[in-house]
Biopython code that builds the backbone (N, CA, C, O; Angstrom):
import numpy as np
from Bio.PDB.StructureBuilder import StructureBuilder

atoms = [
    (1, "UNK", "N", (-97.536, 180.048, 12.686)),
    (1, "UNK", "CA", (-98.952, 180.301, 12.880)),
    (1, "UNK", "C", (-99.574, 180.761, 11.567)),
    (1, "UNK", "O", (-99.772, 181.959, 11.362)),
    (2, "UNK", "N", (-99.874, 179.851, 10.703)),
    (2, "UNK", "CA", (-100.508, 180.218, 9.443)),
    (2, "UNK", "C", (-101.989, 179.892, 9.491)),
    (2, "UNK", "O", (-102.411, 178.955, 10.170)),
    (3, "UNK", "N", (-102.774, 180.674, 8.763)),
    (3, "UNK", "CA", (-104.204, 180.420, 8.695)),
    (3, "UNK", "C", (-104.432, 179.038, 8.099)),
    (3, "UNK", "O", (-103.671, 178.585, 7.244)),
    (4, "UNK", "N", (-105.484, 178.377, 8.559)),
    (4, "UNK", "CA", (-105.820, 177.042, 8.101)),
    (4, "UNK", "C", (-106.985, 177.120, 7.126)),
    (4, "UNK", "O", (-108.047, 177.648, 7.457)),
    (5, "UNK", "N", (-106.783, 176.592, 5.924)),
    (5, "UNK", "CA", (-107.796, 176.618, 4.879)),
    (5, "UNK", "C", (-108.372, 175.219, 4.669)),
    (5, "UNK", "O", (-107.639, 174.231, 4.621)),
    (6, "UNK", "N", (-109.698, 175.156, 4.545)),
    (6, "UNK", "CA", (-110.386, 173.922, 4.172)),
    (6, "UNK", "C", (-110.742, 174.108, 2.697)),
    (6, "UNK", "O", (-111.548, 174.969, 2.345)),
    (7, "UNK", "N", (-110.126, 173.285, 1.840)),
    (7, "UNK", "CA", (-110.293, 173.453, 0.402)),
    (7, "UNK", "C", (-110.626, 172.123, -0.266)),
    (7, "UNK", "O", (-110.167, 171.073, 0.184)),
    (8, "UNK", "N", (-111.429, 172.160, -1.348)),
    (8, "UNK", "CA", (-111.725, 170.919, -2.071)),
    (8, "UNK", "C", (-110.462, 170.426, -2.782)),
    (8, "UNK", "O", (-109.635, 171.221, -3.227)),
    (9, "UNK", "N", (-110.331, 169.103, -2.881)),
    (9, "UNK", "CA", (-109.124, 168.546, -3.515)),
    (9, "UNK", "C", (-109.313, 168.241, -4.994)),
    (9, "UNK", "O", (-108.366, 167.823, -5.660)),
    (10, "UNK", "N", (-110.515, 168.442, -5.517)),
    (10, "UNK", "CA", (-110.759, 168.183, -6.935)),
    (10, "UNK", "C", (-111.144, 166.754, -7.244)),
    (10, "UNK", "O", (-111.497, 166.439, -8.381)),
    (11, "UNK", "N", (-111.081, 165.881, -6.248)),
    (11, "UNK", "CA", (-111.428, 164.468, -6.446)),
    (11, "UNK", "C", (-112.573, 164.042, -5.540)),
    (11, "UNK", "O", (-112.838, 162.849, -5.394)),
    (12, "UNK", "N", (-113.254, 165.007, -4.932)),
    (12, "UNK", "CA", (-114.382, 164.700, -4.067)),
    (12, "UNK", "C", (-114.084, 164.825, -2.583)),
    (12, "UNK", "O", (-115.011, 164.847, -1.774)),
    (13, "UNK", "N", (-112.825, 164.906, -2.208)),
    (13, "UNK", "CA", (-112.451, 165.030, -0.808)),
    (13, "UNK", "C", (-112.107, 166.474, -0.455)),
    (13, "UNK", "O", (-112.294, 167.392, -1.253)),
    (14, "UNK", "N", (-111.600, 166.646, 0.765)),
    (14, "UNK", "CA", (-111.268, 167.969, 1.274)),
    (14, "UNK", "C", (-109.896, 167.950, 1.921)),
    (14, "UNK", "O", (-109.524, 166.986, 2.590)),
    (15, "UNK", "N", (-109.152, 169.021, 1.715)),
    (15, "UNK", "CA", (-107.830, 169.167, 2.310)),
    (15, "UNK", "C", (-107.821, 170.275, 3.347)),
    (15, "UNK", "O", (-108.516, 171.282, 3.206)),
    (16, "UNK", "N", (-107.036, 170.081, 4.378)),
    (16, "UNK", "CA", (-106.725, 171.133, 5.330)),
    (16, "UNK", "C", (-105.304, 171.550, 5.001)),
    (16, "UNK", "O", (-104.386, 170.729, 4.985)),
    (17, "UNK", "N", (-105.137, 172.837, 4.739)),
    (17, "UNK", "CA", (-103.839, 173.310, 4.264)),
    (17, "UNK", "C", (-103.494, 174.629, 4.921)),
    (17, "UNK", "O", (-104.298, 175.561, 4.908)),
    (18, "UNK", "N", (-102.308, 174.717, 5.494)),
    (18, "UNK", "CA", (-101.839, 175.969, 6.066)),
    (18, "UNK", "C", (-101.541, 176.967, 4.968)),
    (18, "UNK", "O", (-101.036, 176.594, 3.909)),
    (19, "UNK", "N", (-101.848, 178.235, 5.207)),
    (19, "UNK", "CA", (-101.586, 179.283, 4.220)),
    (19, "UNK", "C", (-100.103, 179.287, 3.849)),
    (19, "UNK", "O", (-99.232, 179.283, 4.719)),
    (20, "UNK", "N", (-99.837, 179.293, 2.559)),
    (20, "UNK", "CA", (-98.459, 179.324, 2.073)),
    (20, "UNK", "C", (-97.808, 177.961, 1.938)),
    (20, "UNK", "O", (-96.716, 177.856, 1.379)),
    (21, "UNK", "N", (-98.445, 176.926, 2.433)),
    (21, "UNK", "CA", (-97.891, 175.570, 2.313)),
    (21, "UNK", "C", (-98.207, 174.997, 0.941)),
    (21, "UNK", "O", (-99.281, 175.242, 0.392)),
    (22, "UNK", "N", (-97.282, 174.241, 0.393)),
    (22, "UNK", "CA", (-97.513, 173.636, -0.907)),
    (22, "UNK", "C", (-98.268, 172.315, -0.798)),
    (22, "UNK", "O", (-98.905, 171.877, -1.756)),
    (23, "UNK", "N", (-98.193, 171.686, 0.366)),
    (23, "UNK", "CA", (-98.868, 170.402, 0.576)),
    (23, "UNK", "C", (-99.928, 170.516, 1.657)),
    (23, "UNK", "O", (-99.829, 171.348, 2.559)),
    (24, "UNK", "N", (-100.944, 169.667, 1.553)),
    (24, "UNK", "CA", (-101.996, 169.635, 2.557)),
    (24, "UNK", "C", (-101.467, 169.036, 3.857)),
    (24, "UNK", "O", (-100.626, 168.137, 3.848)),
    (25, "UNK", "N", (-101.976, 169.551, 4.970)),
    (25, "UNK", "CA", (-101.644, 169.010, 6.282)),
    (25, "UNK", "C", (-102.336, 167.658, 6.457)),
    (25, "UNK", "O", (-101.751, 166.705, 6.971)),
    (26, "UNK", "N", (-103.596, 167.599, 6.018)),
    (26, "UNK", "CA", (-104.376, 166.369, 6.123)),
    (26, "UNK", "C", (-105.436, 166.359, 5.012)),
    (26, "UNK", "O", (-105.920, 167.409, 4.588)),
    (27, "UNK", "N", (-105.782, 165.162, 4.557)),
    (27, "UNK", "CA", (-106.838, 164.968, 3.557)),
    (27, "UNK", "C", (-107.951, 164.176, 4.216)),
    (27, "UNK", "O", (-107.696, 163.166, 4.871)),
    (28, "UNK", "N", (-109.193, 164.633, 4.043)),
    (28, "UNK", "CA", (-110.348, 163.936, 4.615)),
    (28, "UNK", "C", (-111.420, 163.776, 3.535)),
    (28, "UNK", "O", (-111.454, 164.518, 2.553)),
    (29, "UNK", "N", (-112.287, 162.793, 3.744)),
    (29, "UNK", "CA", (-113.291, 162.483, 2.733)),
    (29, "UNK", "C", (-114.468, 163.451, 2.715)),
    (29, "UNK", "O", (-115.119, 163.605, 1.682)),
    (30, "UNK", "N", (-114.757, 164.119, 3.863)),
    (30, "UNK", "CA", (-115.895, 165.023, 3.869)),
    (30, "UNK", "C", (-115.550, 166.358, 4.514)),
    (30, "UNK", "O", (-114.611, 166.470, 5.303)),
    (31, "UNK", "N", (-116.331, 167.354, 4.156)),
    (31, "UNK", "CA", (-116.067, 168.727, 4.585)),
    (31, "UNK", "C", (-116.239, 168.902, 6.084)),
    (31, "UNK", "O", (-115.479, 169.647, 6.703)),
    (32, "UNK", "N", (-117.208, 168.243, 6.678)),
    (32, "UNK", "CA", (-117.452, 168.378, 8.121)),
    (32, "UNK", "C", (-116.221, 167.943, 8.909)),
    (32, "UNK", "O", (-115.783, 168.652, 9.814)),
    (33, "UNK", "N", (-115.668, 166.799, 8.576)),
    (33, "UNK", "CA", (-114.472, 166.319, 9.281)),
    (33, "UNK", "C", (-113.268, 167.231, 9.023)),
    (33, "UNK", "O", (-112.458, 167.471, 9.918)),
    (34, "UNK", "N", (-113.161, 167.732, 7.798)),
    (34, "UNK", "CA", (-112.051, 168.629, 7.468)),
    (34, "UNK", "C", (-112.151, 169.925, 8.272)),
    (34, "UNK", "O", (-111.140, 170.438, 8.752)),
    (35, "UNK", "N", (-113.373, 170.459, 8.420)),
    (35, "UNK", "CA", (-113.558, 171.676, 9.209)),
    (35, "UNK", "C", (-113.224, 171.428, 10.674)),
    (35, "UNK", "O", (-112.593, 172.271, 11.313)),
    (36, "UNK", "N", (-113.632, 170.298, 11.208)),
    (36, "UNK", "CA", (-113.323, 169.976, 12.616)),
    (36, "UNK", "C", (-111.818, 169.931, 12.835)),
    (36, "UNK", "O", (-111.313, 170.498, 13.804)),
    (37, "UNK", "N", (-111.106, 169.265, 11.948)),
    (37, "UNK", "CA", (-109.645, 169.144, 12.100)),
    (37, "UNK", "C", (-108.970, 170.495, 11.924)),
    (37, "UNK", "O", (-108.065, 170.838, 12.684)),
    (38, "UNK", "N", (-109.398, 171.264, 10.934)),
    (38, "UNK", "CA", (-108.817, 172.585, 10.703)),
    (38, "UNK", "C", (-109.069, 173.507, 11.887)),
    (38, "UNK", "O", (-108.199, 174.300, 12.247)),
    (39, "UNK", "N", (-110.251, 173.414, 12.498)),
    (39, "UNK", "CA", (-110.572, 174.227, 13.671)),
    (39, "UNK", "C", (-109.656, 173.872, 14.842)),
    (39, "UNK", "O", (-109.189, 174.761, 15.554)),
    (40, "UNK", "N", (-109.397, 172.588, 15.044)),
    (40, "UNK", "CA", (-108.476, 172.166, 16.116)),
    (40, "UNK", "C", (-107.096, 172.788, 15.904)),
    (40, "UNK", "O", (-106.492, 173.314, 16.839)),
    (41, "UNK", "N", (-106.610, 172.721, 14.673)),
    (41, "UNK", "CA", (-105.282, 173.267, 14.359)),
    (41, "UNK", "C", (-105.277, 174.780, 14.554)),
    (41, "UNK", "O", (-104.349, 175.327, 15.150)),
    (42, "UNK", "N", (-106.321, 175.464, 14.048)),
    (42, "UNK", "CA", (-106.391, 176.923, 14.162)),
    (42, "UNK", "C", (-106.450, 177.366, 15.623)),
    (42, "UNK", "O", (-105.802, 178.342, 16.000)),
    (43, "UNK", "N", (-107.222, 176.656, 16.445)),
    (43, "UNK", "CA", (-107.292, 176.987, 17.878)),
    (43, "UNK", "C", (-105.937, 176.801, 18.529)),
    (43, "UNK", "O", (-105.500, 177.643, 19.313)),
    (44, "UNK", "N", (-105.275, 175.712, 18.211)),
    (44, "UNK", "CA", (-103.968, 175.418, 18.793)),
    (44, "UNK", "C", (-102.928, 176.466, 18.396)),
    (44, "UNK", "O", (-102.065, 176.821, 19.199)),
    (45, "UNK", "N", (-103.009, 176.953, 17.178)),
    (45, "UNK", "CA", (-102.031, 177.921, 16.663)),
    (45, "UNK", "C", (-102.489, 179.372, 16.821)),
    (45, "UNK", "O", (-101.763, 180.295, 16.451)),
    (46, "UNK", "N", (-103.685, 179.575, 17.367)),
    (46, "UNK", "CA", (-104.256, 180.926, 17.500)),
    (46, "UNK", "C", (-104.270, 181.626, 16.142)),
    (46, "UNK", "O", (-103.861, 182.780, 16.014)),
    (47, "UNK", "N", (-104.747, 180.907, 15.145)),
    (47, "UNK", "CA", (-104.789, 181.435, 13.784)),
    (47, "UNK", "C", (-106.222, 181.464, 13.279)),
    (47, "UNK", "O", (-107.157, 181.213, 14.040)),
    (48, "UNK", "N", (-106.394, 181.762, 12.026)),
    (48, "UNK", "CA", (-107.727, 181.892, 11.447)),
    (48, "UNK", "C", (-108.095, 180.641, 10.638)),
    (48, "UNK", "O", (-107.261, 180.050, 9.952)),
    (49, "UNK", "N", (-109.361, 180.265, 10.743)),
    (49, "UNK", "CA", (-109.914, 179.178, 9.947)),
    (49, "UNK", "C", (-110.617, 179.803, 8.752)),
    (49, "UNK", "O", (-111.449, 180.695, 8.919)),
    (50, "UNK", "N", (-110.292, 179.344, 7.550)),
    (50, "UNK", "CA", (-110.886, 179.846, 6.313)),
    (50, "UNK", "C", (-111.491, 178.650, 5.587)),
    (50, "UNK", "O", (-110.774, 177.738, 5.175)),
    (51, "UNK", "N", (-112.816, 178.659, 5.431)),
    (51, "UNK", "CA", (-113.522, 177.546, 4.798)),
    (51, "UNK", "C", (-113.961, 177.957, 3.395)),
    (51, "UNK", "O", (-114.596, 178.995, 3.208)),
    (52, "UNK", "N", (-113.612, 177.125, 2.412)),
    (52, "UNK", "CA", (-113.944, 177.383, 1.010)),
    (52, "UNK", "C", (-115.069, 176.458, 0.557)),
    (52, "UNK", "O", (-115.242, 175.366, 1.098)),
    (53, "UNK", "N", (-115.832, 176.904, -0.444)),
    (53, "UNK", "CA", (-116.837, 176.066, -1.099)),
    (53, "UNK", "C", (-116.163, 175.237, -2.175)),
    (53, "UNK", "O", (-114.965, 175.382, -2.417)),
    (54, "UNK", "N", (-116.923, 174.372, -2.818)),
    (54, "UNK", "CA", (-116.383, 173.548, -3.909)),
    (54, "UNK", "C", (-115.844, 174.385, -5.067)),
    (54, "UNK", "O", (-114.931, 173.964, -5.776)),
    (55, "UNK", "N", (-116.419, 175.577, -5.252)),
    (55, "UNK", "CA", (-115.962, 176.437, -6.347)),
    (55, "UNK", "C", (-114.712, 177.236, -5.972)),
    (55, "UNK", "O", (-114.202, 178.011, -6.781)),
    (56, "UNK", "N", (-114.224, 177.047, -4.751)),
    (56, "UNK", "CA", (-113.007, 177.720, -4.309)),
    (56, "UNK", "C", (-113.226, 179.040, -3.591)),
    (56, "UNK", "O", (-112.303, 179.582, -2.984)),
    (57, "UNK", "N", (-114.454, 179.562, -3.660)),
    (57, "UNK", "CA", (-114.751, 180.828, -2.991)),
    (57, "UNK", "C", (-114.833, 180.615, -1.472)),
    (57, "UNK", "O", (-115.231, 179.548, -1.003)),
    (58, "UNK", "N", (-114.455, 181.633, -0.730)),
    (58, "UNK", "CA", (-114.512, 181.561, 0.730)),
    (58, "UNK", "C", (-115.963, 181.641, 1.180)),
    (58, "UNK", "O", (-116.686, 182.565, 0.808)),
    (59, "UNK", "N", (-116.386, 180.665, 1.986)),
    (59, "UNK", "CA", (-117.756, 180.676, 2.497)),
    (59, "UNK", "C", (-117.818, 181.309, 3.884)),
    (59, "UNK", "O", (-118.827, 181.917, 4.240)),
    (60, "UNK", "N", (-116.744, 181.172, 4.677)),
    (60, "UNK", "CA", (-116.719, 181.805, 6.000)),
    (60, "UNK", "C", (-115.323, 181.768, 6.584)),
    (60, "UNK", "O", (-114.456, 181.008, 6.153)),
    (61, "UNK", "N", (-115.138, 182.621, 7.583)),
    (61, "UNK", "CA", (-113.881, 182.682, 8.320)),
    (61, "UNK", "C", (-114.196, 182.677, 9.803)),
    (61, "UNK", "O", (-115.252, 183.143, 10.231)),
    (62, "UNK", "N", (-113.274, 182.149, 10.574)),
    (62, "UNK", "CA", (-113.436, 182.116, 12.024)),
    (62, "UNK", "C", (-112.077, 182.349, 12.642)),
    (62, "UNK", "O", (-111.150, 181.566, 12.437)),
    (63, "UNK", "N", (-111.958, 183.423, 13.397)),
    (63, "UNK", "CA", (-110.682, 183.794, 13.981)),
    (63, "UNK", "C", (-110.475, 183.118, 15.336)),
    (63, "UNK", "O", (-111.390, 183.045, 16.156)),
    (64, "UNK", "N", (-109.271, 182.633, 15.550)),
    (64, "UNK", "CA", (-108.897, 182.016, 16.822)),
    (64, "UNK", "C", (-107.634, 182.679, 17.358)),
    (64, "UNK", "O", (-106.689, 182.002, 17.764)),
    (65, "UNK", "N", (-107.627, 184.009, 17.354)),
    (65, "UNK", "CA", (-106.485, 184.697, 17.917)),
    (65, "UNK", "C", (-106.100, 185.982, 17.229)),
    (65, "UNK", "O", (-105.221, 186.693, 17.717)),
    (66, "UNK", "N", (-106.731, 186.311, 16.102)),
    (66, "UNK", "CA", (-106.399, 187.525, 15.370)),
    (66, "UNK", "C", (-107.247, 188.711, 15.800)),
    (66, "UNK", "O", (-107.044, 189.819, 15.303)),
    (67, "UNK", "N", (-108.183, 188.510, 16.701)),
    (67, "UNK", "CA", (-109.098, 189.577, 17.066)),
    (67, "UNK", "C", (-108.383, 190.674, 17.846)),
    (67, "UNK", "O", (-107.835, 190.417, 18.918)),
    (68, "UNK", "N", (-108.384, 191.892, 17.314)),
    (68, "UNK", "CA", (-107.765, 192.989, 18.066)),
    (68, "UNK", "C", (-108.650, 193.374, 19.239)),
    (68, "UNK", "O", (-109.877, 193.316, 19.155)),
    (69, "UNK", "N", (-108.025, 193.759, 20.311)),
    (69, "UNK", "CA", (-108.778, 194.172, 21.491)),
    (69, "UNK", "C", (-109.175, 195.631, 21.293)),
    (69, "UNK", "O", (-108.317, 196.512, 21.247)),
    (70, "UNK", "N", (-110.469, 195.883, 21.177)),
    (70, "UNK", "CA", (-110.943, 197.237, 20.897)),
    (70, "UNK", "C", (-111.698, 197.844, 22.070)),
    (70, "UNK", "O", (-112.308, 198.904, 21.934)),
    (71, "UNK", "N", (-111.663, 197.181, 23.216)),
    (71, "UNK", "CA", (-112.366, 197.673, 24.400)),
    (71, "UNK", "C", (-111.516, 198.741, 25.061)),
    (71, "UNK", "O", (-110.356, 198.507, 25.400)),
    (72, "UNK", "N", (-112.104, 199.920, 25.242)),
    (72, "UNK", "CA", (-111.396, 201.013, 25.901)),
    (72, "UNK", "C", (-111.785, 201.060, 27.368)),
    (72, "UNK", "O", (-112.906, 200.719, 27.747)),
    (73, "UNK", "N", (-110.845, 201.483, 28.172)),
    (73, "UNK", "CA", (-111.166, 201.688, 29.585)),
    (73, "UNK", "C", (-110.456, 200.790, 30.431)),
    (73, "UNK", "O", (-110.616, 200.835, 31.651)),
]
sb = StructureBuilder()
sb.init_structure("model")
sb.init_model(0)
sb.init_chain("A")
sb.init_seg("    ")
for serial, (resi, resn, name, xyz) in enumerate(atoms, 1):
    if name == "N":
        sb.init_residue(resn, " ", resi, " ")
    sb.init_atom(name, np.array(xyz, "f"), 0.0, 1.0, " ", f" {name:<3s}", serial, name[0])
structure = sb.get_structure()
């Protein structure tokens, strides 16, 4: 269950890559499709989706299972 990162590939496309993996899980031509695929994987694995901009900075995160239960009672 590793976090799924959407990262630019340096050639105009986008990669979906599990945290700590040396190779991309999938390569897609556009960011929208890459985010959709990464979200599917993150939901399935109950992990976090981490979306990066072209400059490599994180633009947003979306948790699919890391949320601690903080409701008392």
